[in-house]
Chimera marker file (.cmm) of the C-alpha trace (Angstrom):
<marker_set name="trace">
<marker id="1" x="0.000" y="0.000" z="0.000" r="1" g="1" b="0" radius="0.5"/>
<marker id="2" x="0.975" y="3.603" z="-0.547" r="1" g="1" b="0" radius="0.5"/>
<marker id="3" x="0.138" y="6.493" z="1.791" r="1" g="1" b="0" radius="0.5"/>
<marker id="4" x="-0.042" y="10.104" z="0.650" r="1" g="1" b="0" radius="0.5"/>
<marker id="5" x="-0.293" y="13.292" z="2.660" r="1" g="1" b="0" radius="0.5"/>
<marker id="6" x="-1.226" y="16.352" z="0.609" r="1" g="1" b="0" radius="0.5"/>
<marker id="7" x="-0.801" y="19.728" z="2.300" r="1" g="1" b="0" radius="0.5"/>
<marker id="8" x="-3.171" y="22.167" z="0.605" r="1" g="1" b="0" radius="0.5"/>
<marker id="9" x="-2.467" y="25.891" z="0.557" r="1" g="1" b="0" radius="0.5"/>
<marker id="10" x="-5.829" y="27.673" z="0.521" r="1" g="1" b="0" radius="0.5"/>
<marker id="11" x="-6.179" y="31.410" z="-0.101" r="1" g="1" b="0" radius="0.5"/>
<marker id="12" x="-7.339" y="33.315" z="2.982" r="1" g="1" b="0" radius="0.5"/>
<marker id="13" x="-11.071" y="33.956" z="2.773" r="1" g="1" b="0" radius="0.5"/>
<marker id="14" x="-11.691" y="30.989" z="0.462" r="1" g="1" b="0" radius="0.5"/>
<marker id="15" x="-11.930" y="28.328" z="3.159" r="1" g="1" b="0" radius="0.5"/>
<marker id="16" x="-15.687" y="27.682" z="3.013" r="1" g="1" b="0" radius="0.5"/>
<marker id="17" x="-15.774" y="27.368" z="-0.776" r="1" g="1" b="0" radius="0.5"/>
<marker id="18" x="-12.652" y="25.189" z="-0.685" r="1" g="1" b="0" radius="0.5"/>
<marker id="19" x="-14.173" y="22.892" z="1.963" r="1" g="1" b="0" radius="0.5"/>
<marker id="20" x="-17.415" y="22.481" z="-0.028" r="1" g="1" b="0" radius="0.5"/>
<marker id="21" x="-15.516" y="21.636" z="-3.215" r="1" g="1" b="0" radius="0.5"/>
<marker id="22" x="-13.093" y="19.342" z="-1.414" r="1" g="1" b="0" radius="0.5"/>
<marker id="23" x="-15.810" y="17.473" z="0.479" r="1" g="1" b="0" radius="0.5"/>
<marker id="24" x="-17.584" y="16.775" z="-2.826" r="1" g="1" b="0" radius="0.5"/>
<marker id="25" x="-14.329" y="15.317" z="-4.138" r="1" g="1" b="0" radius="0.5"/>
<marker id="26" x="-13.880" y="13.249" z="-0.966" r="1" g="1" b="0" radius="0.5"/>
<marker id="27" x="-17.341" y="11.779" z="-1.484" r="1" g="1" b="0" radius="0.5"/>
<marker id="28" x="-16.655" y="11.008" z="-5.153" r="1" g="1" b="0" radius="0.5"/>
<marker id="29" x="-13.328" y="9.347" z="-4.357" r="1" g="1" b="0" radius="0.5"/>
<marker id="30" x="-14.802" y="7.240" z="-1.572" r="1" g="1" b="0" radius="0.5"/>
<marker id="31" x="-17.725" y="6.116" z="-3.760" r="1" g="1" b="0" radius="0.5"/>
<marker id="32" x="-15.898" y="5.525" z="-7.045" r="1" g="1" b="0" radius="0.5"/>
<marker id="33" x="-12.314" y="4.441" z="-6.389" r="1" g="1" b="0" radius="0.5"/>
<marker id="34" x="-12.078" y="0.860" z="-5.127" r="1" g="1" b="0" radius="0.5"/>
<marker id="35" x="-8.263" y="1.070" z="-4.949" r="1" g="1" b="0" radius="0.5"/>
<marker id="36" x="-8.471" y="3.976" z="-2.511" r="1" g="1" b="0" radius="0.5"/>
<marker id="37" x="-8.820" y="2.923" z="1.129" r="1" g="1" b="0" radius="0.5"/>
<marker id="38" x="-8.719" y="6.367" z="2.764" r="1" g="1" b="0" radius="0.5"/>
<marker id="39" x="-9.346" y="9.872" z="1.472" r="1" g="1" b="0" radius="0.5"/>
<marker id="40" x="-10.090" y="12.373" z="4.232" r="1" g="1" b="0" radius="0.5"/>
<marker id="41" x="-9.881" y="16.150" z="4.450" r="1" g="1" b="0" radius="0.5"/>
<marker id="42" x="-8.363" y="17.298" z="7.733" r="1" g="1" b="0" radius="0.5"/>
<marker id="43" x="-7.894" y="20.772" z="9.159" r="1" g="1" b="0" radius="0.5"/>
<marker id="44" x="-4.936" y="21.463" z="11.430" r="1" g="1" b="0" radius="0.5"/>
<marker id="45" x="-5.139" y="23.702" z="14.510" r="1" g="1" b="0" radius="0.5"/>
<marker id="46" x="-3.337" y="26.450" z="12.557" r="1" g="1" b="0" radius="0.5"/>
<marker id="47" x="-6.118" y="26.457" z="9.927" r="1" g="1" b="0" radius="0.5"/>
<marker id="48" x="-4.121" y="24.679" z="7.221" r="1" g="1" b="0" radius="0.5"/>
<marker id="49" x="-5.580" y="21.687" z="5.396" r="1" g="1" b="0" radius="0.5"/>
<marker id="50" x="-4.207" y="18.244" z="4.610" r="1" g="1" b="0" radius="0.5"/>
<marker id="51" x="-5.690" y="15.292" z="2.791" r="1" g="1" b="0" radius="0.5"/>
<marker id="52" x="-4.793" y="11.869" z="4.148" r="1" g="1" b="0" radius="0.5"/>
<marker id="53" x="-4.826" y="9.236" z="1.407" r="1" g="1" b="0" radius="0.5"/>
<marker id="54" x="-4.212" y="5.495" z="1.295" r="1" g="1" b="0" radius="0.5"/>
<marker id="55" x="-4.028" y="3.538" z="-1.964" r="1" g="1" b="0" radius="0.5"/>
<marker id="56" x="-3.773" y="-0.154" z="-2.780" r="1" g="1" b="0" radius="0.5"/>
<marker id="57" x="-0.977" y="0.405" z="-5.310" r="1" g="1" b="0" radius="0.5"/>
<marker id="58" x="0.420" y="2.729" z="-7.963" r="1" g="1" b="0" radius="0.5"/>
<marker id="59" x="-2.378" y="1.802" z="-10.360" r="1" g="1" b="0" radius="0.5"/>
<marker id="60" x="-4.915" y="3.147" z="-7.854" r="1" g="1" b="0" radius="0.5"/>
<marker id="61" x="-2.982" y="6.431" z="-7.575" r="1" g="1" b="0" radius="0.5"/>
<marker id="62" x="-2.885" y="6.710" z="-11.351" r="1" g="1" b="0" radius="0.5"/>
<marker id="63" x="-6.632" y="5.991" z="-11.600" r="1" g="1" b="0" radius="0.5"/>
<marker id="64" x="-7.283" y="8.693" z="-8.991" r="1" g="1" b="0" radius="0.5"/>
<marker id="65" x="-5.339" y="11.319" z="-10.949" r="1" g="1" b="0" radius="0.5"/>
<marker id="66" x="-7.031" y="10.369" z="-14.218" r="1" g="1" b="0" radius="0.5"/>
<marker id="67" x="-10.589" y="10.228" z="-12.837" r="1" g="1" b="0" radius="0.5"/>
<marker id="68" x="-13.215" y="12.630" z="-14.167" r="1" g="1" b="0" radius="0.5"/>
<marker id="69" x="-14.173" y="13.732" z="-10.650" r="1" g="1" b="0" radius="0.5"/>
<marker id="70" x="-10.555" y="14.583" z="-9.746" r="1" g="1" b="0" radius="0.5"/>
<marker id="71" x="-10.091" y="16.585" z="-12.957" r="1" g="1" b="0" radius="0.5"/>
<marker id="72" x="-13.400" y="18.425" z="-12.455" r="1" g="1" b="0" radius="0.5"/>
<marker id="73" x="-12.484" y="19.342" z="-8.867" r="1" g="1" b="0" radius="0.5"/>
<marker id="74" x="-9.052" y="20.527" z="-9.988" r="1" g="1" b="0" radius="0.5"/>
<marker id="75" x="-10.651" y="23.066" z="-12.310" r="1" g="1" b="0" radius="0.5"/>
<marker id="76" x="-12.738" y="24.427" z="-9.411" r="1" g="1" b="0" radius="0.5"/>
<marker id="77" x="-9.726" y="24.762" z="-7.098" r="1" g="1" b="0" radius="0.5"/>
<marker id="78" x="-7.937" y="27.210" z="-9.426" r="1" g="1" b="0" radius="0.5"/>
<marker id="79" x="-9.121" y="30.412" z="-7.739" r="1" g="1" b="0" radius="0.5"/>
<marker id="80" x="-9.114" y="28.950" z="-4.242" r="1" g="1" b="0" radius="0.5"/>
<marker id="81" x="-5.520" y="27.878" z="-3.875" r="1" g="1" b="0" radius="0.5"/>
<marker id="82" x="-2.546" y="29.978" z="-2.748" r="1" g="1" b="0" radius="0.5"/>
<marker id="83" x="-0.041" y="27.612" z="-4.324" r="1" g="1" b="0" radius="0.5"/>
<marker id="84" x="0.630" y="24.073" z="-5.412" r="1" g="1" b="0" radius="0.5"/>
<marker id="85" x="-0.058" y="21.255" z="-2.952" r="1" g="1" b="0" radius="0.5"/>
<marker id="86" x="2.874" y="19.804" z="-1.049" r="1" g="1" b="0" radius="0.5"/>
<marker id="87" x="2.761" y="16.030" z="-1.544" r="1" g="1" b="0" radius="0.5"/>
<marker id="88" x="4.464" y="13.465" z="0.686" r="1" g="1" b="0" radius="0.5"/>
<marker id="89" x="4.359" y="9.862" z="-0.507" r="1" g="1" b="0" radius="0.5"/>
<marker id="90" x="5.219" y="6.939" z="1.778" r="1" g="1" b="0" radius="0.5"/>
<marker id="91" x="5.259" y="3.170" z="1.525" r="1" g="1" b="0" radius="0.5"/>
<marker id="92" x="3.082" y="1.515" z="4.179" r="1" g="1" b="0" radius="0.5"/>
<marker id="93" x="5.182" y="-0.782" z="6.339" r="1" g="1" b="0" radius="0.5"/>
<marker id="94" x="2.574" y="-2.617" z="8.340" r="1" g="1" b="0" radius="0.5"/>
<link id1="1" id2="2" r="1" g="1" b="0" radius="0.2"/>
<link id1="2" id2="3" r="1" g="1" b="0" radius="0.2"/>
<link id1="3" id2="4" r="1" g="1" b="0" radius="0.2"/>
<link id1="4" id2="5" r="1" g="1" b="0" radius="0.2"/>
<link id1="5" id2="6" r="1" g="1" b="0" radius="0.2"/>
<link id1="6" id2="7" r="1" g="1" b="0" radius="0.2"/>
<link id1="7" id2="8" r="1" g="1" b="0" radius="0.2"/>
<link id1="8" id2="9" r="1" g="1" b="0" radius="0.2"/>
<link id1="9" id2="10" r="1" g="1" b="0" radius="0.2"/>
<link id1="10" id2="11" r="1" g="1" b="0" radius="0.2"/>
<link id1="11" id2="12" r="1" g="1" b="0" radius="0.2"/>
<link id1="12" id2="13" r="1" g="1" b="0" radius="0.2"/>
<link id1="13" id2="14" r="1" g="1" b="0" radius="0.2"/>
<link id1="14" id2="15" r="1" g="1" b="0" radius="0.2"/>
<link id1="15" id2="16" r="1" g="1" b="0" radius="0.2"/>
<link id1="16" id2="17" r="1" g="1" b="0" radius="0.2"/>
<link id1="17" id2="18" r="1" g="1" b="0" radius="0.2"/>
<link id1="18" id2="19" r="1" g="1" b="0" radius="0.2"/>
<link id1="19" id2="20" r="1" g="1" b="0" radius="0.2"/>
<link id1="20" id2="21" r="1" g="1" b="0" radius="0.2"/>
<link id1="21" id2="22" r="1" g="1" b="0" radius="0.2"/>
<link id1="22" id2="23" r="1" g="1" b="0" radius="0.2"/>
<link id1="23" id2="24" r="1" g="1" b="0" radius="0.2"/>
<link id1="24" id2="25" r="1" g="1" b="0" radius="0.2"/>
<link id1="25" id2="26" r="1" g="1" b="0" radius="0.2"/>
<link id1="26" id2="27" r="1" g="1" b="0" radius="0.2"/>
<link id1="27" id2="28" r="1" g="1" b="0" radius="0.2"/>
<link id1="28" id2="29" r="1" g="1" b="0" radius="0.2"/>
<link id1="29" id2="30" r="1" g="1" b="0" radius="0.2"/>
<link id1="30" id2="31" r="1" g="1" b="0" radius="0.2"/>
<link id1="31" id2="32" r="1" g="1" b="0" radius="0.2"/>
<link id1="32" id2="33" r="1" g="1" b="0" radius="0.2"/>
<link id1="33" id2="34" r="1" g="1" b="0" radius="0.2"/>
<link id1="34" id2="35" r="1" g="1" b="0" radius="0.2"/>
<link id1="35" id2="36" r="1" g="1" b="0" radius="0.2"/>
<link id1="36" id2="37" r="1" g="1" b="0" radius="0.2"/>
<link id1="37" id2="38" r="1" g="1" b="0" radius="0.2"/>
<link id1="38" id2="39" r="1" g="1" b="0" radius="0.2"/>
<link id1="39" id2="40" r="1" g="1" b="0" radius="0.2"/>
<link id1="40" id2="41" r="1" g="1" b="0" radius="0.2"/>
<link id1="41" id2="42" r="1" g="1" b="0" radius="0.2"/>
<link id1="42" id2="43" r="1" g="1" b="0" radius="0.2"/>
<link id1="43" id2="44" r="1" g="1" b="0" radius="0.2"/>
<link id1="44" id2="45" r="1" g="1" b="0" radius="0.2"/>
<link id1="45" id2="46" r="1" g="1" b="0" radius="0.2"/>
<link id1="46" id2="47" r="1" g="1" b="0" radius="0.2"/>
<link id1="47" id2="48" r="1" g="1" b="0" radius="0.2"/>
<link id1="48" id2="49" r="1" g="1" b="0" radius="0.2"/>
<link id1="49" id2="50" r="1" g="1" b="0" radius="0.2"/>
<link id1="50" id2="51" r="1" g="1" b="0" radius="0.2"/>
<link id1="51" id2="52" r="1" g="1" b="0" radius="0.2"/>
<link id1="52" id2="53" r="1" g="1" b="0" radius="0.2"/>
<link id1="53" id2="54" r="1" g="1" b="0" radius="0.2"/>
<link id1="54" id2="55" r="1" g="1" b="0" radius="0.2"/>
<link id1="55" id2="56" r="1" g="1" b="0" radius="0.2"/>
<link id1="56" id2="57" r="1" g="1" b="0" radius="0.2"/>
<link id1="57" id2="58" r="1" g="1" b="0" radius="0.2"/>
<link id1="58" id2="59" r="1" g="1" b="0" radius="0.2"/>
<link id1="59" id2="60" r="1" g="1" b="0" radius="0.2"/>
<link id1="60" id2="61" r="1" g="1" b="0" radius="0.2"/>
<link id1="61" id2="62" r="1" g="1" b="0" radius="0.2"/>
<link id1="62" id2="63" r="1" g="1" b="0" radius="0.2"/>
<link id1="63" id2="64" r="1" g="1" b="0" radius="0.2"/>
<link id1="64" id2="65" r="1" g="1" b="0" radius="0.2"/>
<link id1="65" id2="66" r="1" g="1" b="0" radius="0.2"/>
<link id1="66" id2="67" r="1" g="1" b="0" radius="0.2"/>
<link id1="67" id2="68" r="1" g="1" b="0" radius="0.2"/>
<link id1="68" id2="69" r="1" g="1" b="0" radius="0.2"/>
<link id1="69" id2="70" r="1" g="1" b="0" radius="0.2"/>
<link id1="70" id2="71" r="1" g="1" b="0" radius="0.2"/>
<link id1="71" id2="72" r="1" g="1" b="0" radius="0.2"/>
<link id1="72" id2="73" r="1" g="1" b="0" radius="0.2"/>
<link id1="73" id2="74" r="1" g="1" b="0" radius="0.2"/>
<link id1="74" id2="75" r="1" g="1" b="0" radius="0.2"/>
<link id1="75" id2="76" r="1" g="1" b="0" radius="0.2"/>
<link id1="76" id2="77" r="1" g="1" b="0" radius="0.2"/>
<link id1="77" id2="78" r="1" g="1" b="0" radius="0.2"/>
<link id1="78" id2="79" r="1" g="1" b="0" radius="0.2"/>
<link id1="79" id2="80" r="1" g="1" b="0" radius="0.2"/>
<link id1="80" id2="81" r="1" g="1" b="0" radius="0.2"/>
<link id1="81" id2="82" r="1" g="1" b="0" radius="0.2"/>
<link id1="82" id2="83" r="1" g="1" b="0" radius="0.2"/>
<link id1="83" id2="84" r="1" g="1" b="0" radius="0.2"/>
<link id1="84" id2="85" r="1" g="1" b="0" radius="0.2"/>
<link id1="85" id2="86" r="1" g="1" b="0" radius="0.2"/>
<link id1="86" id2="87" r="1" g="1" b="0" radius="0.2"/>
<link id1="87" id2="88" r="1" g="1" b="0" radius="0.2"/>
<link id1="88" id2="89" r="1" g="1" b="0" radius="0.2"/>
<link id1="89" id2="90" r="1" g="1" b="0" radius="0.2"/>
<link id1="90" id2="91" r="1" g="1" b="0" radius="0.2"/>
<link id1="91" id2="92" r="1" g="1" b="0" radius="0.2"/>
<link id1="92" id2="93" r="1" g="1" b="0" radius="0.2"/>
<link id1="93" id2="94" r="1" g="1" b="0" radius="0.2"/>
</marker_set>
């Protein structure tokens, strides 16, 4: 399995719109991606967001990035983000 942590840099004042868009994506991923075992939006105490992700394998990550719902959400995030996401990828040990 492969774990991913995506730190998302949201523009100040865009948090509510970002959360609505992101939660729709979370729902779509959870309903439509059998190779994804975890996809959760989290908000840190400092107000920054991260997405915790867990995939069966590289094919599941590729399917996620190529999915229609991921591409549609990406277009909506354009005006909401303050920069590119910071992605950390890890192999699951146990």
